[in-house]
C-alpha positions as CSV (number, residue, x, y, z in Angstrom):
1,M,20.8,76.9,-119.9
2,D,17.4,75.2,-120.1
3,P,14.9,77.6,-121.0
4,S,12.1,76.3,-119.6
5,L,13.6,76.8,-116.2
6,P,13.3,80.0,-114.3
7,P,15.9,82.6,-114.2
8,P,18.3,82.1,-110.6
9,R,17.1,84.3,-107.6
10,T,19.5,86.9,-106.7
11,G,19.9,89.3,-104.0
12,R,16.7,89.5,-101.5
13,E,14.7,87.1,-103.3
14,R,17.7,84.1,-102.6
15,L,17.8,85.3,-99.3
16,I,14.0,84.7,-98.6
17,A,13.6,81.9,-100.4
18,V,16.6,80.3,-98.1
19,W,15.2,81.8,-95.2
20,E,11.3,79.8,-96.0
21,W,13.3,76.9,-96.5
22,T,15.2,76.4,-93.3
23,V,11.6,77.7,-91.7
24,R,10.0,74.2,-93.9
25,R,13.1,71.8,-92.7
26,R,12.6,73.0,-88.9
27,R,9.1,72.7,-88.4
28,I,9.7,69.3,-89.8
29,A,12.6,68.6,-87.5
30,L,10.7,70.0,-84.4
31,A,7.5,67.3,-85.4
32,Q,9.8,64.6,-85.8
33,L,11.6,65.3,-82.6
34,L,7.8,65.7,-80.8
35,R,6.9,62.2,-82.2
36,G,10.3,60.7,-81.0
37,A,9.8,62.0,-77.3
38,C,5.9,61.0,-77.2
39,Y,7.3,56.9,-78.6
40,G,9.9,57.2,-76.0
41,A,7.6,58.2,-73.1
42,G,5.1,55.3,-74.3
43,T,7.5,53.0,-74.4
44,G,8.8,53.9,-70.9
45,A,5.4,53.9,-69.1
46,A,4.9,50.6,-71.0
47,G,8.4,49.3,-69.1
48,L,7.7,51.3,-65.9
49,F,4.2,49.1,-65.8
50,F,5.7,45.3,-67.0
51,V,8.4,46.1,-64.3
52,W,5.3,47.0,-61.5
53,V,3.6,43.9,-62.6
54,E,6.1,41.8,-62.5
55,H,7.5,43.0,-59.0
56,R,3.6,42.7,-57.5
57,M,3.7,39.1,-58.4
């Protein structure tokens, strides 16, 4: 084992580390989901606008 590495986590420390990792990843996933929804809404609005313009001409 490499002496420069910290000792492995055990018991409660491991559970806390896993929970923190999950919370960080969940926030990132939700942020990406919100970003995608905003891009989708913007693209849909632009598409509807151009369809409206085409029908008005």
